[in-house]
N, C-alpha and C positions, 0 to 999 in steps of 0.2 A: 468236404464234399462240395463242389462249385454248385451253384443253382443249375438245377437241369439234370443233375447227375441222377442214375436209375437206383430205384429204390425198392425192395420186397419186403415187407412187413410181417413179421411173426407174432401169429397169436393175437391178432385184432380181431375180435370177435365182430365187429361190424363189417367185415369186409365184403365187398361185393363177389358174389359167386360166380366165375367165369364159366362158361359153358352151359347148356341146358340140362334141368333136371332130369328130362326123360332119357338123355344118354347115358346120366350117372345112375338112375334107377335100373335101366337096362343091363349096363355092364355089371352092377353088384348080382342082380338075378341070373346073369346067364354065368356068372363064376358059380355058382351054387346049385342052379338047378338045369344049367343045359339050355340049348337055343330057345325053347318054347320059352324061357321066362318062370317056370314054375318049380321052385324048389322046396327041399325037406327042409325046414329049422326046427331047430331047438324049442320046447315050449316053455323055457323058463330062462333069463339070464342067467340064473344060478347052476344052469348045469354044465357040467365039466366038457372042455373042447376035447375032440379027439384029433388024431395027428393030421387028418385030411384037411380039417377045418383049418388049422394053422397053415397048412400048404396052401389051400385054395385062396384064403384071404391076401397072405403075402404075396403070392403070385399075381393075383389080381393087381395088387398095390404096385409091385414092380414093372409089371408090364405097362400098365398105364403111365408111370413115370417116365420110364423108357421113352414112350411115343410122346413125350412131352405134352401129355393130355392131363393138366393139373387138377381138373373139375374131376375128370374120372378117378384118379386116385385118390383125390380127397373124398371121394363119395366112398371109399372102402376104409375110412377111418371113423372114429366116434365123434371128430371134431372137424365137419366139412369145411366150416367158414374159415377157420384158423389154418387148416391144413391147405385149402385152395389157395389163400392170398399168398403162401409161401412159396408152394410148389408151382404155381402159375408166375408168380413173380421172380423166382429163379431163372424160368426159362427166358419169359419175354421181358423181362427189366435187368435181370441179375447177369443175362449173357451167359447162363448155362446150358449147354447143349449136347448132343450125342452122348446122352447119358447111358451108360452100360453097367447093369448091376450084376454080381456074382454073389447069390446066396449061401451062407454056410451051412452047417449041418443044425437044425433045430434043437434048441435046449428047451424042451417042454414047449412052452408056448412063446418062446422068444428065439426069435432068428437073427443071427449076424448077418451081416453082408458088406460086400467092399462095393465102391463106386468109382469109375473112371469116366470123366467128363472132359468137356473143352468148354473153357471161358472165353468168350469173343466180344470184345469192346472196341469201337471205332476203328475197325479192320484189323486189328491185332489180336492174336488167338496165342492161348496156353492151355495146356493138360493140368488136370486137376484131379488128384486123388485121395480118397479117403474111406475110413472105416466107420461103420455104426451098426445100430441093431433096432429091431422093433418088436414088440410084443403083441400078440392076438388076444383079444377080450371079446367077449360078448356085450352086444349093444343092450344098454339098459332098458330101452324102450322097445327095442325090434326083436332082441335077442340072437341077432345074426354075428357071425363072427366078423369083427372089424378089427383095424390097426388100433391100437392104442395110442392117439395122438399126443407127441409131445416135439416141440421144435428139434431137440436132439436126434428124431428119427432122421431128419435131413441131414444135420452135421452134428457131431457132438458137441461143437463150441456153441452152439445157438443155444439163448435162453427166451422165456416168453419176453416179448416185447422188443426183442432185438431185431434189427434190419440188415438186409444185405444190400450193399451199396456198390455199384459199379460205375468207375469213370476215373477221373483224375481226384489226386487225393487233394484234402482240404487247402494243406500247404505245402509248399515244395521243402524237400529236406534242408534241413539246416545245419551247418557244420561249424561249431565254435571252436575258434583258435585261439592260442595264448599272443603274447606280444611279440614271439619270435616265430608265429605261424603252426606251431606245434598244436595237433587236435587235442581237443580237451573232451574226455566222455566220463560218465559216471562210473564206468567199469573199472578205469584206471585211478578216478578222483571220486570216490562213492559219496562222500559228503557234500560233492558238487552238484549231485543230481538235481536238487530243488531249484538251486540256483541256475543253471542250465536252462531248466524247463521254464522258467520265470523269464530269462533271456531271449528263448525261442519265441514265446508267445508275444513279448513285447516288440522284437525286432526281424521276427522271421519274416513277414511279407516284405520288408525292405531290402532283405538280404540277398536280394537276386535268385536266380535259379528257375527251374521248371517243374512242375508236378510229375509224380509218378502215374501211370495208367495203372490201376489196380482192383481188384475186388476184394472187399472188407466186411466185415461183421461190425456193425456200429451198435454198441451196447447201450441200454436204457441206465444201467446202474451209474451213478453220477462219479465221476472222476477216473472211470474205467476207459484207457485208450482203446480205440478201435484195433480189432484182429486183423491182420492182413493174410488173405487166404492164398492169393496169388497175385504177383506183380507182372502185368504185362508189357509194360515199357518203364525203365527206370528213367526218373528224373533227374536234373541236374542240381545239386546241392548247392545252395546259398552259402555264404560265409559270413559269420559275425565275427569281427576282430575286437578281442578283450585286453585289458591292460594285465591280464594275469600272467603269472610265471608259472609253467608246468612243473619245473624243479621246485620251485620255492612252495607252491601248492603241494605237491608231493611230501615235502617234508614237513608242512603244517599237518597233514591229514596223520602222518606216521606221529607226530609229537601228542597231538590229542588225543589219538588213540590210546594213549596210555593212563588216562584220567578220564572218569565219567563224568558227563555232564560239562564238558569244557569246549571253549571257543577260541579261536586267535584270530587276528586279523594281521596283515602286513600291508604297508603302502610305501612309497616314495615321497618323502616329505619335499623334495622339490618341486614336484608336479601334483602329487594327490593320486596318482595311478595305484590301484588296489593290485597288490602282486598274490595274495592269496587269502583266502576266505575258508575256514574249516569250521567244522562242528562234530562233535561226537557225544551224541545225544540220543534218547531213547525216543523221542516224541518227533525226530526228524525236524524240529523248527531250527530256522536261521538265527540263532540266537547270536551269532558274530555281529550281524547287522541290525537284528531288530531286538536284542535283548533290551530289557529294562532293570537294571540291578544297581543297587548302592556300589560304589567304585571303591570304596575304603579310601587308604592315604594316598591311592594314584590321583585324587583330585585335588592333592597338595600342592601339585605342579600349577592348577589354576588359584589356588589359595595364595600360595607363594608369589605369583605374580600379581596378583591384586595388592597384598600387604608391599610389595615393592613398589608398584606404580601409585600407589596412594602414600608413599613416603612413610609408612608404618615403620619399616626396619629395611634392612637389605642383609646380603648374604653373611658380611663381615660384621653386623650389629647385633647387639643384643636378642637373644630368643630363647630364654630360660627354660627348662624341660625338668619341671618339679614331677613328682610322684602322681600328684592330683591336681585338678583344676576345676574350678564350678563357676559356672554359667547360667544365670536365670535359675538358680535353684537346682541344677543337675551338674552332679559331679562326673568328670571324664577322668578315665586313666590311661595310663601306656598298656600297649600289648605286651605280654610277658616276654621278658629279657630285655626289654628298654629302660635302661638304669638313668635314674635322675641325673641331672647336671645343671646346677643353677648357673654356672659361667658360661652356658653353650649359646653360641650365636645361629642365626638362622640357616645357615649352610650344615652346621653339625647337627641341630634338632631335624632338619630334612633329611639328611643323609640317615640317620637311625630312626627315621619315621616317629619322631615323639609328637603324640596327639596333645599332650599337656600345652607344649609350647606354643601350636596354633590356637587353642583355645583361648589363652591367656591374652593374646592380639587381638581377639576378635572383636574387644569392645571399642578398638580405634577405629572400625568402620562401621555402617549401617548396615539394615536390613537388605539393601538392595545392591551393595556394592559387588558381592560376590556375582550375581547375576548380571550385573552390568559388564564385567570384565569376562565372563563367560560368554556371553552373546556378542560382545562389540570385538575382543580380540580374539577369541578362539571360534566363533562362529558355531556355538552351541546354543540347542533351546529355542531356535526362530521357526522350525518347520518348513525349511526353504531349500534342504538338500537334494539335490538329483543324481543319484550314484548310478542310476540303470536300471536299479529293482529298488523293492522295497526295503525302506532302512528307517532307522530311528535317529533324529537329531540330537537326542539328549534331553535332559530336564534339568535346570538349576534356578528353581523358583525362589524369587524374595521370600526369606523365613524369618519369623521374629521369636522371641522366647529363645528355649533352649535349641531350638532346630538352629538358629544362626551359628552356634557354635559345631552342631551336629553337621551340616552342610559343609563347613570348612574344612571337615576331615573326612568327606564321602560318606557320611552315614545320612541322618535326618531325610528330607525329602529329594535329595539327588538322587538321580535316575541317568545311567549311561551303559553303552554297549561296548564291546571290545574295538568295534570302529571309532565310536567317539574317543576313546582313549586313546588309540593310536593316532588319530589326528591331534589332540590335545600335545602328545609327544612331537608330533612332526612340526607343529606350530611353535612348540619350545625350542625345537632345535635350529630353525632357519628364522624362526621371528615373524614368518609370512603364513597366514593361513591359506592353504590351498584345499578347496573343497576335495573329499574322496570321491574316486568315481571307478566303475567297473567297463564302462563304454564309453568312449570318446564322445563330447557334445554333437560333433557334426554327424553323429549317426542319426539323430533327430533333432537337432536345433535346439535343445534345452539349453538354458542359461544356469551356470554353476552359480552357487551362494559366494557371497564375498563376505570379508571382515577386515577390520583395520590392521589386525595383526599386533605385533608388540613392539614398543620400543627399543632400539638395539641395545639398550643397557640393562632392561629386564630381561631379553633373551640368552645376553652373554652370561648375566647371572645364574638363569635356570640351566643353561648347559653345564656351567662350572659344578654347581649342585648336582645335577644328574650325575655327571662324570665322577664326582666324589662318592655318590651311593654306589656306584657301580664297581668303583674300585676299592672303596674303605668301608661302605655302610652296609646297609640291608641288602642290596642286590649283588654284595660282593661273589657270594657263594655261586648264585645261578649264572653269573657273567664271566666267571672265571676260562681263561683260555679265549676269551674274544679280545683280540688287541684293537689298536687304533681308535679313532674318535668314536667313543662309546658313551651312554649314559643309560641310566635306568631310574626306577621309582617302584617301590613295593606297595603293595596293598592288603589287606584281610577286612572283609566286611561282614560283621556281626548280623544274624538275619536270628529273627523270633524261632525258635521250634528247632533249630539245627544245632547238632553237637560241635560242629565245627564250623568255622566262619568260611565264607567264600574267598577263594584265592586269588588275587590279583596281581599281575607284574606288567610293566611297560619298559620298553627299551629302546634304544636307536644304536646303530653301528653304521658309520657312514651314511647313505642314501638311503637306507631302511629304517623305518620304525614299524614296532610292531606291540600288540598288546594282547593280553590272554585273561581269561576268567575260568577257573575250574570251580565249580560250586560245591561246596563243603570240603574244598581240597586243603583247609588250613592255612597257614602264614602264607604270604604271597611268595617267599622263595622256594616254598616246598613245593609247589604244583603248578601254578602259572609261570614260575621264572624258569624252569626247565625247558617249559614249549617255547616260550619267547625266545630264549637263547638257541633253541635248535632250528627255530625258523631264521634267526640272525645270521647263524652259522650257514645254512644251507645258502642264503642270499649273498653272500662273500661280501 
């Protein structure tokens, strides 16, 4: 609500009582004893109430409220300060007038009632109707029949500390649309809800449009949105255009819905535009953009680029795959089903996701080699991505000891999100790093992160190895039926305390790259693979 909006405070003990105490006292006594102000009251607060007591107290309260006399109505309650602040505020500040109350049949000391009123703000008026109820009790100090005050007496959605606010809405309505102008909302795309909320918060004021004129309940509970009671004039919605594709997003949400704790991101390698971001999680966390997990063998895309760039090996040069390999006193093994092949070249070991081949080659580089390639070629781990919402840029720290080898196969200290892995695949596909983004830079003038990208020879070899993986290697089953320019890499990341590893998969088809993780999903092709394939298929 803009500065200067009208506010009525609920339940504020220190509220200034409006109206003279004399009028309030006279009104109460008149209700109970007639015009001479002398009435017969029960001797004890614990004495039972008679039907006429309930009738007289509730009628006095209703009559004063209908007249717009908040202080007089409050005087017939057991909390004059709180009741007076709200009732007077409703009329004078909330714009609620012409109140008409229809009592229902009392149920003991409880009286249900219906309210019809008119809300008037800035020359605009609208009717408002609601149902509520009150209970009559004896005052603890006076023993008089009084309305037991609760904010719900005025409206059933009010709670202690809430305020009634009448005027222009805080921020104009904001409509988010996809790359083709299709409206995006949380009803059609449930996992997008937190993403859309963040985009509205960041870009809503610059989206254009005009605010609505409304009466709302502003709640004191943290993160609880306002409750609109009536809109007197609709505002014009502003528009935020995103890079998302409604069709690809729908496919992504359907795909992750089949696997608990799973996330996926799809983007265009040629531009970095994010086409879909979907999560299926019990905690609502946007793990697709903010997750920090060991990426398993999907990291071998970066490691292979490093080995080729440093001249350690090449796709057609030797990269033997023994059953085990030891580095700095730690022995590494291959995942079940990966057979040894001492005559393998790098392309073979990459396609079959052989861990030991990469571990055996790691002594040809130093502790900072992988970090350097990750940062300078793939744009990872520099904390400079500006995607349009909160995101994690990945972490590939320099590591010595056994972690140098563990990092090379996506374990150790490496942490990535599906967004990071999709970007890695995009860079491998084109040879050029394009920082991923959800909202174009012109929306707020931010500058995208840059990186050197890959030498043409390195990128060409990565594409050939990823094609081999998708058509003959560990990604073959998941990518079946997807023709054309395709590539893939599987991954499974062991996590202490988990029965099954986290399932990772990344792939591309034409100008779409995608990456997914399914926590405790097993091997890469078993859970994450079908998710990525479904998204690539939907993207055409």
